[in-house]
C-alpha positions as a Python dict, from the first residue, in 0.01 Angstrom:
ca = {
    (1, 'M'): (0, 0, 0),
    (2, 'R'): (286, 66, -182),
    (3, 'L'): (456, -103, 41),
    (4, 'Y'): (247, -367, 67),
    (5, 'F'): (280, -495, -293),
    (6, 'Q'): (636, -419, -288),
    (7, 'I'): (665, -699, 36),
    (8, 'F'): (433, -937, -126),
    (9, 'A'): (607, -902, -432),
    (10, 'L'): (929, -987, -264),
    (11, 'L'): (797, -1261, -134),
    (12, 'A'): (667, -1395, -419),
    (13, 'M'): (1026, -1404, -511),
    (14, 'C'): (1164, -1590, -218),
    (15, 'S'): (835, -1863, -305),
    (16, 'L'): (958, -1905, -656),
    (17, 'F'): (1318, -1904, -553),
    (18, 'A'): (1247, -2176, -302),
    (19, 'G'): (1025, -2390, -520),
    (20, 'G'): (1276, -2401, -780),
    (21, 'I'): (1505, -2540, -566),
    (22, 'V'): (1242, -2836, -439),
    (23, 'F'): (1149, -2872, -791),
    (24, 'R'): (1508, -2935, -869),
    (25, 'G'): (1567, -3157, -607),
    (26, 'R'): (1233, -3356, -690),
    (27, 'R'): (1428, -3413, -1024),
    (28, 'L'): (1730, -3509, -850),
    (29, 'Q'): (1606, -3884, -727),
    (30, 'P'): (1835, -4117, -834),
    (31, 'K'): (1764, -4331, -1089),
    (32, 'E'): (2067, -4472, -1227),
    (33, 'T'): (2404, -4536, -1165),
    (34, 'D'): (2717, -4319, -1172),
    (35, 'E'): (2873, -4544, -1456),
    (36, 'P'): (2921, -4336, -1766),
    (37, 'L'): (2728, -4383, -2057),
    (38, 'H'): (2940, -4597, -2279),
    (39, 'E'): (2961, -4899, -2019),
    (40, 'Q'): (2580, -4885, -2000),
    (41, 'R'): (2508, -4917, -2359),
    (42, 'I'): (2356, -5271, -2474),
    (43, 'D'): (2571, -5507, -2684),
    (44, 'E'): (2388, -5570, -2934),
    (45, 'Q'): (2338, -5166, -3013),
    (46, 'V'): (2305, -5102, -3422),
    (47, 'L'): (2107, -4806, -3488),
    (48, 'P'): (2273, -4485, -3266),
    (49, 'P'): (2064, -4246, -3052),
    (50, 'L'): (1928, -3958, -3306),
    (51, 'L'): (1719, -3661, -3311),
    (52, 'L'): (1457, -3706, -3603),
    (53, 'P'): (1328, -3335, -3702),
    (54, 'S'): (989, -3500, -3910),
    (55, 'R'): (674, -3431, -4050),
    (56, 'T'): (326, -3527, -3948),
    (57, 'T'): (26, -3454, -4202),
    (58, 'H'): (-352, -3593, -4123),
    (59, 'S'): (-635, -3682, -4423),
    (60, 'R'): (-985, -3715, -4340),
    (61, 'L'): (-1155, -3828, -4624),
    (62, 'F'): (-1497, -3911, -4464),
    (63, 'P'): (-1757, -3810, -4411),
    (64, 'K'): (-1629, -3449, -4471),
    (65, 'K'): (-1278, -3375, -4580),
    (66, 'H'): (-1000, -3232, -4374),
    (67, 'A'): (-615, -3202, -4389),
    (68, 'F'): (-309, -3058, -4211),
    (69, 'S'): (35, -3072, -4208),
    (70, 'Y'): (284, -2965, -3920),
    (71, 'S'): (631, -3027, -3819),
    (72, 'Y'): (696, -3275, -3559),
    (73, 'L'): (1024, -3380, -3362),
    (74, 'F'): (1108, -3722, -3274),
    (75, 'A'): (1404, -3907, -3105),
    (76, 'G'): (1524, -4218, -3195),
    (77, 'I'): (1669, -4446, -2868),
    (78, 'P'): (1824, -4799, -2841),
    (79, 'V'): (1599, -4931, -2582),
    (80, 'G'): (1885, -5033, -2306),
    (81, 'M'): (2046, -4759, -2331),
    (82, 'H'): (2025, -4425, -2000),
    (83, 'G'): (2219, -4204, -1929),
    (84, 'H'): (2374, -3858, -2083),
    (85, 'I'): (2445, -3886, -2471),
    (86, 'S'): (2522, -3524, -2439),
    (87, 'R'): (2407, -3198, -2310),
    (88, 'L'): (2115, -3245, -2583),
    (89, 'L'): (1989, -3539, -2554),
    (90, 'S'): (1952, -3782, -2192),
    (91, 'V'): (1746, -4072, -2125),
    (92, 'D'): (1663, -4210, -1810),
    (93, 'T'): (1874, -3993, -1627),
    (94, 'Q'): (1851, -3770, -1286),
    (95, 'H'): (2025, -3464, -1487),
    (96, 'P'): (1793, -3440, -1815),
    (97, 'G'): (1948, -3260, -2127),
    (98, 'W'): (1732, -3016, -2266),
    (99, 'F'): (1577, -3301, -2509),
    (100, 'H'): (1483, -3631, -2246),
    (101, 'V'): (1307, -3985, -2310),
    (102, 'D'): (1219, -4087, -1937),
    (103, 'S'): (1054, -4433, -1916),
    (104, 'A'): (757, -4279, -1714),
    (105, 'D'): (627, -4172, -2026),
    (106, 'H'): (571, -4530, -2198),
    (107, 'L'): (367, -4832, -2125),
    (108, 'D'): (217, -4959, -1845),
    (109, 'R'): (198, -4682, -1525),
    (110, 'G'): (309, -4790, -1196),
    (111, 'H'): (679, -4948, -1275),
    (112, 'E'): (826, -4662, -1080),
    (113, 'G'): (1179, -4632, -1131),
    (114, 'S'): (1196, -4885, -1421),
    (115, 'S'): (1426, -4882, -1734),
    (116, 'L'): (1288, -4836, -2078),
    (117, 'A'): (1438, -5194, -2109),
    (118, 'E'): (1277, -5336, -1795),
    (119, 'K'): (912, -5198, -1870),
    (120, 'L'): (977, -5326, -2283),
    (121, 'N'): (1035, -5708, -2109),
    (122, 'S'): (723, -5675, -1890),
    (123, 'Y'): (517, -5566, -2111),
    (124, 'L'): (605, -5832, -2338),
    (125, 'H'): (625, -6127, -2107),
    (126, 'S'): (238, -5979, -2064),
    (127, 'Q'): (179, -6029, -2483),
    (128, 'G'): (380, -6396, -2429),
    (129, 'V'): (668, -6260, -2618),
    (130, 'T'): (974, -6405, -2446),
    (131, 'D'): (1364, -6252, -2442),
    (132, 'R'): (1463, -6521, -2703),
    (133, 'D'): (1130, -6414, -2956),
    (134, 'Y'): (1342, -6072, -3021),
    (135, 'A'): (1733, -5930, -2975),
    (136, 'F'): (1698, -5536, -2983),
    (137, 'A'): (1483, -5333, -2973),
    (138, 'Y'): (1476, -4906, -3115),
    (139, 'L'): (1183, -4678, -2891),
    (140, 'V'): (1073, -4338, -3174),
    (141, 'A'): (903, -4128, -2939),
    (142, 'A'): (841, -3747, -2904),
    (143, 'P'): (1127, -3619, -2595),
    (144, 'R'): (1031, -3450, -2291),
    (145, 'F'): (1155, -3036, -2352),
    (146, 'L'): (1193, -2872, -2011),
    (147, 'G'): (1009, -3185, -1827),
    (148, 'Y'): (720, -3175, -2093),
    (149, 'S'): (588, -3353, -2325),
    (150, 'F'): (279, -3532, -2515),
    (151, 'N'): (306, -3829, -2704),
    (152, 'P'): (36, -3908, -2978),
    (153, 'V'): (224, -4245, -3067),
    (154, 'S'): (529, -4380, -3019),
    (155, 'F'): (679, -4674, -3250),
    (156, 'W'): (835, -4924, -3041),
    (157, 'Y'): (1087, -5164, -3360),
    (158, 'L'): (1189, -5508, -3199),
    (159, 'Y'): (1449, -5701, -3408),
    (160, 'D'): (1563, -6099, -3416),
    (161, 'S'): (1935, -6131, -3382),
    (162, 'D'): (1915, -6145, -3760),
    (163, 'T'): (1832, -5772, -3750),
    (164, 'N'): (1475, -5860, -3906),
    (165, 'L'): (1188, -5673, -3785),
    (166, 'K'): (1009, -5918, -3599),
    (167, 'F'): (778, -5724, -3386),
    (168, 'M'): (608, -5293, -3394),
    (169, 'I'): (477, -5204, -3066),
    (170, 'L'): (235, -4881, -3167),
    (171, 'E'): (194, -4672, -2810),
    (172, 'V'): (-107, -4442, -2882),
    (173, 'N'): (-216, -4174, -2612),
    (174, 'N'): (-522, -3958, -2628),
    (175, 'T'): (-572, -3617, -2471),
    (176, 'F'): (-701, -3776, -2135),
    (177, 'D'): (-385, -3871, -2093),
    (178, 'E'): (-525, -4243, -2152),
    (179, 'R'): (-282, -4512, -2332),
    (180, 'R'): (-337, -4839, -2601),
    (181, 'M'): (-58, -5055, -2642),
    (182, 'Y'): (-88, -5266, -2985),
    (183, 'L'): (141, -5561, -3030),
    (184, 'L'): (163, -5579, -3433),
    (185, 'K'): (372, -5908, -3553),
    (186, 'G'): (377, -5908, -3893),
    (187, 'D'): (429, -6162, -4158),
    (188, 'A'): (722, -6246, -4356),
    (189, 'K'): (527, -6202, -4703),
    (190, 'D'): (434, -5859, -4533),
    (191, 'A'): (773, -5741, -4432),
    (192, 'D'): (934, -5757, -4754),
    (193, 'I'): (1028, -5635, -5100),
    (194, 'H'): (761, -5416, -5256),
    (195, 'D'): (820, -5297, -5589),
    (196, 'E'): (509, -5192, -5718),
    (197, 'P'): (246, -5135, -5431),
    (198, 'E'): (-98, -5067, -5474),
    (199, 'K'): (-185, -4691, -5550),
    (200, 'P'): (-203, -4564, -5181),
    (201, 'L'): (-474, -4322, -5072),
    (202, 'E'): (-515, -3954, -5046),
    (203, 'G'): (-204, -3857, -4744),
    (204, 'A'): (-30, -4180, -4761),
    (205, 'A'): (369, -4272, -4828),
    (206, 'E'): (453, -4272, -5166),
    (207, 'P'): (544, -4574, -5334),
    (208, 'S'): (907, -4688, -5300),
    (209, 'K'): (1140, -4975, -5320),
    (210, 'Q'): (1197, -5055, -4982),
    (211, 'L'): (1168, -5330, -4685),
    (212, 'V'): (841, -5221, -4491),
    (213, 'F'): (612, -5372, -4240),
    (214, 'T'): (245, -5417, -4280),
    (215, 'D'): (-4, -5542, -4049),
    (216, 'S'): (-380, -5459, -3940),
    (217, 'W'): (-588, -5501, -3644),
    (218, 'S'): (-930, -5351, -3472),
    (219, 'K'): (-959, -5040, -3359),
    (220, 'D'): (-1117, -5039, -2934),
    (221, 'F'): (-903, -4706, -2817),
    (222, 'H'): (-1066, -4377, -2800),
    (223, 'V'): (-832, -4145, -2974),
    (224, 'S'): (-1050, -3880, -3143),
    (225, 'P'): (-1408, -3717, -3037),
    (226, 'F'): (-1499, -3764, -3416),
    (227, 'N'): (-1441, -4144, -3473),
    (228, 'S'): (-1618, -4395, -3296),
    (229, 'R'): (-1425, -4680, -3121),
    (230, 'K'): (-1570, -4930, -3377),
    (231, 'G'): (-1324, -4968, -3710),
    (232, 'S'): (-997, -5101, -3773),
    (233, 'Y'): (-640, -4988, -3847),
    (234, 'S'): (-366, -5046, -4064),
    (235, 'L'): (-2, -4943, -4097),
    (236, 'R'): (262, -4944, -4313),
    (237, 'A'): (584, -4864, -4187),
    (238, 'T'): (984, -4869, -4349),
    (239, 'D'): (1243, -5049, -4134),
    (240, 'P'): (1458, -4769, -4036),
    (241, 'L'): (1747, -5006, -3982),
    (242, 'A'): (1719, -5164, -4295),
    (243, 'E'): (1732, -4788, -4418),
    (244, 'Y'): (2052, -4704, -4165),
    (245, 'E'): (2232, -5015, -4388),
    (246, 'Q'): (2137, -4880, -4706),
    (247, 'T'): (2199, -4511, -4653),
    (248, 'G'): (2372, -4473, -4357),
    (249, 'H'): (2100, -4237, -4258),
    (250, 'V'): (1773, -4317, -4010),
    (251, 'R'): (1499, -4239, -4183),
    (252, 'I'): (1132, -4313, -4055),
    (253, 'D'): (811, -4324, -4299),
    (254, 'N'): (525, -4434, -4123),
    (255, 'T'): (153, -4447, -4239),
    (256, 'I'): (-172, -4536, -4076),
    (257, 'V'): (-500, -4543, -4219),
    (258, 'L'): (-841, -4606, -4033),
    (259, 'R'): (-1118, -4753, -4163),
    (260, 'S'): (-1503, -4776, -4040),
    (261, 'S'): (-1660, -5117, -3951),
    (262, 'K'): (-1804, -5066, -4299),
    (263, 'E'): (-1368, -5075, -4449),
    (264, 'H'): (-1449, -4721, -4576),
    (265, 'P'): (-1143, -4518, -4569),
    (266, 'K'): (-1175, -4250, -4301),
    (267, 'L'): (-803, -4101, -4180),
    (268, 'V'): (-450, -4106, -4350),
    (269, 'A'): (-190, -4059, -4097),
    (270, 'R'): (128, -4007, -4204),
    (271, 'V'): (472, -3955, -4013),
    (272, 'F'): (832, -3943, -4176),
    (273, 'S'): (1186, -3770, -4122),
    (274, 'E'): (1203, -3423, -4292),
    (275, 'G'): (1566, -3376, -4285),
    (276, 'E'): (1900, -3486, -4153),
    (277, 'A'): (1875, -3699, -3799),
    (278, 'K'): (2103, -3523, -3567),
    (279, 'D'): (2352, -3735, -3348),
    (280, 'P'): (2362, -3543, -2997),
    (281, 'A'): (2688, -3717, -2931),
    (282, 'S'): (2865, -3535, -3202),
    (283, 'I'): (2681, -3184, -3269),
    (284, 'S'): (2876, -2877, -3197),
    (285, 'I'): (2791, -2625, -2950),
    (286, 'Y'): (2656, -2367, -3229),
    (287, 'E'): (2441, -2663, -3418),
    (288, 'T'): (2299, -2775, -3032),
    (289, 'A'): (2222, -2378, -2953),
    (290, 'R'): (2033, -2360, -3333),
    (291, 'F'): (1911, -2697, -3285),
    (292, 'I'): (1684, -2585, -2930),
    (293, 'V'): (1611, -2258, -3079),
    (294, 'L'): (1445, -2437, -3355),
    (295, 'W'): (1311, -2698, -3172),
    (296, 'C'): (1200, -2632, -2814),
    (297, 'W'): (852, -2476, -2904),
    (298, 'V'): (733, -2793, -3115),
    (299, 'G'): (617, -3011, -2785),
    (300, 'F'): (456, -2747, -2654),
    (301, 'A'): (253, -2684, -2960),
    (302, 'T'): (116, -3049, -3035),
    (303, 'L'): (-145, -2995, -2774),
    (304, 'P'): (-316, -2673, -2897),
    (305, 'R'): (-252, -2774, -3263),
    (306, 'I'): (-492, -3077, -3172),
    (307, 'V'): (-715, -2862, -2947),
    (308, 'W'): (-764, -2641, -3310),
    (309, 'Q'): (-850, -2868, -3551),
    (310, 'A'): (-1076, -3024, -3338),
    (311, 'A'): (-1209, -2695, -3338),
    (312, 'K'): (-1211, -2650, -3698),
    (313, 'L'): (-1329, -3026, -3733),
    (314, 'S'): (-1647, -2941, -3480),
    (315, 'L'): (-1744, -2566, -3581),
    (316, 'R'): (-1669, -2540, -3949),
    (317, 'R'): (-1734, -2909, -4074),
    (318, 'K'): (-1994, -2974, -3806),
    (319, 'L'): (-1845, -3318, -3732),
    (320, 'H'): (-2074, -3540, -3456),
    (321, 'V'): (-1866, -3583, -3145),
    (322, 'W'): (-1844, -3891, -2967),
    (323, 'Y'): (-1799, -3850, -2596),
    (324, 'R'): (-1537, -4052, -2461),
    (325, 'P'): (-1576, -4396, -2296),
    (326, 'E'): (-1422, -4577, -2019),
    (327, 'V'): (-1093, -4750, -2113),
    (328, 'T'): (-1133, -5144, -2174),
    (329, 'D'): (-886, -5392, -2012),
    (330, 'A'): (-692, -5358, -2277),
    (331, 'S'): (-591, -5039, -2246),
    (332, 'V'): (-429, -4797, -1978),
    (333, 'G'): (-635, -4584, -1754),
    (334, 'R'): (-542, -4204, -1655),
    (335, 'P'): (-337, -4192, -1386),
    (336, 'Y'): (-409, -4123, -1068),
    (337, 'T'): (-529, -3811, -892),
    (338, 'G'): (-363, -3708, -523),
    (339, 'D'): (-724, -3781, -387),
    (340, 'E'): (-812, -4098, -623),
    (341, 'K'): (-458, -4240, -464),
    (342, 'Q'): (-597, -4157, -82),
    (343, 'L'): (-958, -4283, -161),
    (344, 'E'): (-759, -4635, -296),
    (345, 'T'): (-659, -4720, 53),
    (346, 'F'): (-977, -4604, 224),
    (347, 'F'): (-1133, -4801, -60),
    (348, 'R'): (-941, -5106, 1),
    (349, 'A'): (-984, -5114, 400),
    (350, 'F'): (-1322, -5120, 349),
    (351, 'V'): (-1394, -5407, 116),
    (352, 'A'): (-1100, -5634, 373),
    (353, 'H'): (-1339, -5532, 674),
    (354, 'V'): (-1629, -5587, 455),
    (355, 'V'): (-1507, -5944, 345),
    (356, 'Y'): (-1357, -6048, 710),
    (357, 'E'): (-1731, -5958, 879),
    (358, 'A'): (-1877, -6144, 633),
    (359, 'S'): (-2129, -6416, 794),
    (360, 'D'): (-2114, -6628, 459),
    (361, 'P'): (-1785, -6792, 316),
    (362, 'L'): (-1657, -6521, 48),
    (363, 'R'): (-1340, -6446, -120),
    (364, 'I'): (-1266, -6128, -300),
    (365, 'V'): (-959, -6103, -562),
    (366, 'Y'): (-955, -5687, -615),
    (367, 'E'): (-674, -5571, -880),
    (368, 'P'): (-673, -5167, -844),
    (369, 'A'): (-630, -4958, -1132),
    (370, 'H'): (-298, -4936, -1267),
    (371, 'S'): (-163, -5235, -1064),
    (372, 'E'): (-1, -5440, -1349),
    (373, 'G'): (-156, -5781, -1267),
    (374, 'Y'): (-104, -5733, -894),
    (375, 'E'): (-416, -5885, -696),
    (376, 'V'): (-499, -5837, -341),
    (377, 'V'): (-724, -6144, -220),
    (378, 'F'): (-932, -6126, 121),
    (379, 'Y'): (-1131, -6398, 274),
    (380, 'S'): (-1371, -6432, 512),
    (381, 'P'): (-1323, -6615, 843),
    (382, 'S'): (-1536, -6917, 687),
    (383, 'F'): (-1416, -7002, 325),
    (384, 'T'): (-1320, -7281, 236),
    (385, 'Y'): (-1169, -7390, -117),
    (386, 'E'): (-1357, -7613, -175),
    (387, 'E'): (-1604, -7339, -247),
    (388, 'D'): (-1350, -7148, -450),
    (389, 'H'): (-1538, -7095, -786),
    (390, 'K'): (-1868, -7091, -630),
    (391, 'R'): (-1766, -6749, -362),
    (392, 'T'): (-1506, -6604, -525),
    (393, 'L'): (-1561, -6269, -694),
    (394, 'T'): (-1309, -6054, -844),
    (395, 'L'): (-1297, -5686, -862),
    (396, 'K'): (-1096, -5532, -1167),
    (397, 'V'): (-1077, -5152, -1135),
    (398, 'L'): (-1016, -5015, -1518),
    (399, 'S'): (-975, -4643, -1413),
    (400, 'P'): (-879, -4446, -1104),
    (401, 'A'): (-1224, -4248, -1145),
    (402, 'F'): (-1393, -4530, -996),
    (403, 'Y'): (-1237, -4417, -638),
    (404, 'S'): (-1388, -4033, -703),
    (405, 'R'): (-1761, -4197, -813),
    (406, 'F'): (-1774, -4494, -557),
    (407, 'V'): (-1793, -4204, -278),
    (408, 'H'): (-2101, -4045, -397),
    (409, 'C'): (-2314, -4361, -350),
    (410, 'T'): (-2429, -4458, 11),
    (411, 'N'): (-2477, -4825, -77),
    (412, 'W'): (-2121, -4963, -200),
    (413, 'S'): (-2335, -5320, -339),
    (414, 'S'): (-2526, -5043, -541),
    (415, 'A'): (-2216, -4848, -642),
    (416, 'L'): (-2070, -5129, -754),
    (417, 'D'): (-2378, -5254, -1003),
    (418, 'H'): (-2376, -4916, -1125),
    (419, 'E'): (-1999, -4897, -1209),
    (420, 'C'): (-1931, -5255, -1327),
    (421, 'R'): (-2229, -5377, -1439),
    (422, 'V'): (-2416, -5142, -1659),
    (423, 'K'): (-2535, -5237, -1991),
    (424, 'D'): (-2333, -5023, -2186),
    (425, 'E'): (-1960, -5114, -2130),
    (426, 'R'): (-1853, -4776, -2246),
    (427, 'N'): (-1981, -4649, -1905),
    (428, 'R'): (-1793, -4919, -1667),
    (429, 'T'): (-1507, -4773, -1476),
    (430, 'A'): (-1422, -5147, -1301),
    (431, 'R'): (-1536, -5517, -1363),
    (432, 'L'): (-1675, -5760, -1125),
    (433, 'E'): (-1691, -6114, -1220),
    (434, 'G'): (-1843, -6381, -1005),
    (435, 'T'): (-2184, -6496, -927),
    (436, 'A'): (-2130, -6478, -525),
    (437, 'D'): (-2387, -6194, -371),
    (438, 'L'): (-2199, -5902, -220),
    (439, 'P'): (-2239, -5929, 158),
    (440, 'E'): (-2415, -5620, 356),
    (441, 'P'): (-2106, -5395, 560),
    (442, 'P'): (-2186, -5434, 937),
    (443, 'S'): (-2410, -5210, 1058),
    (444, 'A'): (-2217, -4881, 1234),
    (445, 'T'): (-2559, -4778, 1427),
    (446, 'D'): (-2527, -5135, 1606),
    (447, 'D'): (-2184, -5120, 1645),
    (448, 'R'): (-2215, -4774, 1834),
    (449, 'A'): (-2498, -4901, 2036),
    (450, 'Q'): (-2326, -5177, 2196),
    (451, 'P'): (-2205, -5033, 2563),
    (452, 'G'): (-1808, -5001, 2578),
    (453, 'S'): (-1731, -5047, 2253),
    (454, 'Q'): (-1436, -4945, 2044),
    (455, 'Q'): (-1664, -4799, 1804),
    (456, 'Q'): (-1857, -4621, 2050),
    (457, 'A'): (-1568, -4467, 2249),
    (458, 'K'): (-1405, -4362, 1921),
    (459, 'T'): (-1720, -4185, 1755),
    (460, 'K'): (-1783, -3975, 2099),
    (461, 'S'): (-1435, -3816, 2025),
    (462, 'F'): (-1565, -3615, 1789),
    (463, 'G'): (-1593, -3297, 1846),
    (464, 'L'): (-1885, -3051, 1802),
    (465, 'L'): (-1714, -2872, 1470),
    (466, 'D'): (-1650, -3213, 1343),
    (467, 'Q'): (-2000, -3318, 1393),
    (468, 'V'): (-2072, -3019, 1169),
    (469, 'R'): (-1827, -3111, 920),
    (470, 'W'): (-1972, -3464, 875),
    (471, 'A'): (-2313, -3357, 833),
    (472, 'C'): (-2219, -3066, 606),
    (473, 'L'): (-2083, -3386, 420),
    (474, 'R'): (-2389, -3572, 417),
    (475, 'R'): (-2590, -3267, 306),
    (476, 'L'): (-2343, -3226, -7),
    (477, 'R'): (-2325, -3543, -111),
    (478, 'C'): (-2467, -3604, -498),
    (479, 'P'): (-2511, -3805, -759),
    (480, 'P'): (-2161, -3810, -954),
    (481, 'S'): (-2117, -3719, -1286),
    (482, 'S'): (-2382, -3870, -1555),
    (483, 'S'): (-2220, -4151, -1826),
    (484, 'A'): (-2092, -4031, -2099),
    (485, 'Y'): (-2351, -4282, -2307),
    (486, 'A'): (-2710, -4237, -2149),
    (487, 'E'): (-2805, -4626, -1996),
    (488, 'G'): (-3165, -4461, -1981),
    (489, 'T'): (-3419, -4339, -1726),
    (490, 'S'): (-3429, -4612, -1483),
    (491, 'G'): (-3042, -4603, -1484),
    (492, 'E'): (-3048, -4188, -1405),
    (493, 'L'): (-3319, -4296, -1102),
    (494, 'H'): (-3101, -4574, -973),
    (495, 'V'): (-2828, -4333, -931),
    (496, 'Q'): (-3028, -4021, -736),
    (497, 'A'): (-3197, -4315, -529),
    (498, 'M'): (-2884, -4417, -381),
    (499, 'S'): (-2706, -4055, -354),
    (500, 'H'): (-2889, -3899, -32),
    (501, 'S'): (-2821, -3686, 287),
    (502, 'A'): (-2798, -4009, 480),
    (503, 'P'): (-2439, -4133, 576),
    (504, 'S'): (-2252, -4362, 324),
    (505, 'E'): (-2153, -4728, 465),
    (506, 'L'): (-1780, -4623, 359),
    (507, 'D'): (-1858, -4302, 529),
    (508, 'N'): (-1925, -4563, 862),
    (509, 'F'): (-1631, -4751, 804),
    (510, 'V'): (-1369, -4455, 761),
    (511, 'R'): (-1546, -4311, 1083),
    (512, 'T'): (-1553, -4568, 1315),
    (513, 'H'): (-1224, -4783, 1210),
    (514, 'C'): (-957, -4520, 1044),
    (515, 'N'): (-712, -4330, 1194),
    (516, 'D'): (-716, -4047, 908),
    (517, 'A'): (-1102, -4019, 855),
    (518, 'D'): (-1011, -3626, 892),
    (519, 'L'): (-815, -3688, 519),
    (520, 'Y'): (-1103, -3839, 413),
    (521, 'R'): (-1422, -3594, 509),
    (522, 'R'): (-1162, -3347, 342),
    (523, 'I'): (-1116, -3524, -18),
    (524, 'T'): (-1524, -3663, -34),
    (525, 'T'): (-1622, -3287, 100),
    (526, 'K'): (-1402, -3118, -209),
    (527, 'L'): (-1508, -3357, -447),
    (528, 'F'): (-1934, -3296, -371),
    (529, 'L'): (-1853, -2959, -375),
    (530, 'A'): (-1705, -2977, -691),
    (531, 'Q'): (-1982, -3162, -831),
    (532, 'R'): (-2220, -2921, -731),
    (533, 'I'): (-2041, -2581, -820),
    (534, 'C'): (-1765, -2665, -1044),
    (535, 'F'): (-1871, -2903, -1323),
    (536, 'G'): (-1737, -3184, -1114),
    (537, 'I'): (-1349, -3024, -1163),
    (538, 'P'): (-1183, -3032, -875),
    (539, 'A'): (-927, -2818, -974),
    (540, 'L'): (-1191, -2524, -1039),
    (541, 'L'): (-1229, -2532, -675),
    (542, 'D'): (-899, -2502, -602),
    (543, 'V'): (-889, -2210, -857),
    (544, 'L'): (-1191, -2088, -628),
    (545, 'N'): (-1037, -2124, -317),
    (546, 'Y'): (-674, -1929, -421),
    (547, 'L'): (-925, -1703, -556),
    (548, 'L'): (-1101, -1658, -212),
    (549, 'R'): (-749, -1595, -22),
    (550, 'A'): (-657, -1346, -253),
    (551, 'M'): (-961, -1151, -143),
    (552, 'L'): (-877, -1186, 205),
    (553, 'L'): (-544, -1087, 183),
    (554, 'L'): (-633, -771, -55),
    (555, 'A'): (-943, -696, 155),
    (556, 'S'): (-679, -694, 511),
    (557, 'M'): (-459, -478, 320),
    (558, 'I'): (-703, -229, 227),
    (559, 'Y'): (-889, -170, 533),
    (560, 'S'): (-523, -174, 726),
    (561, 'D'): (-430, 159, 458),
    (562, 'R'): (-805, 330, 491),
    (563, 'S'): (-795, 274, 889),
    (564, 'Q'): (-667, 572, 1094),
    (565, 'R'): (-384, 353, 1155),
    (566, 'P'): (-438, 269, 1526),
    (567, 'V'): (-124, 62, 1541),
    (568, 'D'): (165, 155, 1352),
    (569, 'L'): (530, 43, 1520),
    (570, 'F'): (731, 331, 1373),
    (571, 'R'): (470, 579, 1547),
    (572, 'W'): (387, 379, 1815),
    (573, 'R'): (101, 579, 2058),
    (574, 'Q'): (-116, 440, 2375),
    (575, 'L'): (-433, 279, 2251),
    (576, 'G'): (-776, 375, 2401),
    (577, 'T'): (-1096, 226, 2410),
    (578, 'D'): (-1227, 402, 2097),
    (579, 'D'): (-932, 172, 1952),
    (580, 'L'): (-1075, -166, 2076),
    (581, 'G'): (-1294, -239, 1748),
    (582, 'A'): (-1065, -120, 1431),
    (583, 'V'): (-791, -384, 1623),
    (584, 'A'): (-998, -662, 1660),
    (585, 'C'): (-1140, -623, 1304),
    (586, 'M'): (-770, -586, 1183),
    (587, 'L'): (-691, -868, 1338),
    (588, 'L'): (-975, -1064, 1208),
    (589, 'L'): (-872, -943, 845),
    (590, 'A'): (-503, -1027, 881),
    (591, 'N'): (-591, -1354, 1004),
    (592, 'S'): (-859, -1466, 815),
    (593, 'I'): (-684, -1694, 595),
    (594, 'H'): (-560, -1918, 899),
    (595, 'V'): (-950, -1923, 990),
    (596, 'W'): (-1068, -1966, 617),
    (597, 'S'): (-824, -2294, 652),
    (598, 'F'): (-968, -2399, 1035),
    (599, 'L'): (-1281, -2390, 924),
    (600, 'K'): (-1292, -2573, 583),
    (601, 'A'): (-1050, -2839, 775),
}
């Protein structure tokens, strides 16, 4: 038995080594040229790249008082810079430094390979801000360390050619990996010298004579489970460029106040510089090592700190919990999972097929999740532009969860009604606009019944084992997870009615028209199993799968070790008929993982 563990320990070490090589290779994908950093800096750069030791404080005022304070680390980056500033800090580079700012962590998703400046320009153009409306920008955000970061809020400072702070962007992320960008346009009178501001709320910044940027806006994004999506925010932020011009030091001091829909202050959050900012371009080796030791853990501690404070609010303060609603059009949903990305391609092909086979004129404008305005337009053969508005449907997917929920339902029109047209918009994973009726997909049963049809030949090619697997999929089909906000008994019964053991319209389409039907079947079966036995969390099903594999390996090792050793390469002997049963059992256990993989496909 000891020999087996030694062998597996060696294999594990080799796997870790090989995995490290693969991981490093993926991180070395080219994202920049080989030009030195100083040739890539923007000419208008007036604020240097810095590491900003900071502190964040939260003071909850209503309905229960609660406060905490934690250290925090920001990086200040002139937008337009990319490359190595030093070994300590890098921006959008294929060879990250210890601390790294990556454009993939900011603004809209889906712009793979785009720089911070490109993503900023794209976002501003979508908000009606042109390149002439600002001259340069400065980003203050939490950097990655060893590839990990969690950014509750990032601040973008946009200046005009006269170095006046003209816009700010607050980029807010919640623990569900959803995102909301707020473009703030402070008035000239707001961004002025405040000699004697009003008495601040508890936890707010101390009054001082400095240039500040102020604005307020409505709340429409779910951040904390202890606050609803109603209310408003107000911001008071110091101008880091004005501070730099006056003192020669870059400092930040931003205060956000959350007010209820009745204008009662509920929460005051403040983040401010604490200590001297570090210039990564001039820091010594000793200071670099010391800084890494002091601040490397802060990014990893951010999420546990949030969870810890949430637990205290829930268990000790007994605050009401608001469940996560689906994002609105103005927000950015969570990223795709690998399964949802695959299901999107099947769904797109299915919509194209339904529209093409429609007997009535129809146009569907389909916008996938995180497409950044990219639309796919499908036309039926009889569509004419004279019926442009009457026969057009627009389907915009707000969250990738739409695809994993859609496959639970057997009827596509009922599924779209449930995901797009529910009364409570907080439950909507997509938006469907237009007055045209949804067409019925062609009957797969009728197609197969036609002698010599392509669908019939393709269906017959499925073997007995494949037929069993598809039958298992149909039997496992179940309703999707309940909506966060109840729609009433009728809505739940509606979901139950459209989810049963019959094959869905999407199932029939994939089986008869798609070459990779096995991939679709594996993904949907996994989702149904996860919904039934793992609380709707596919990752838990993966954990169970790995545990089962480990148990099969362990059973094989224990049986082989405790058997009479009928097969021993070091002490070979002639096998007799009495050994056949033991050898067969040993071979079956030794290949049990492969048998399991074959059965579940």
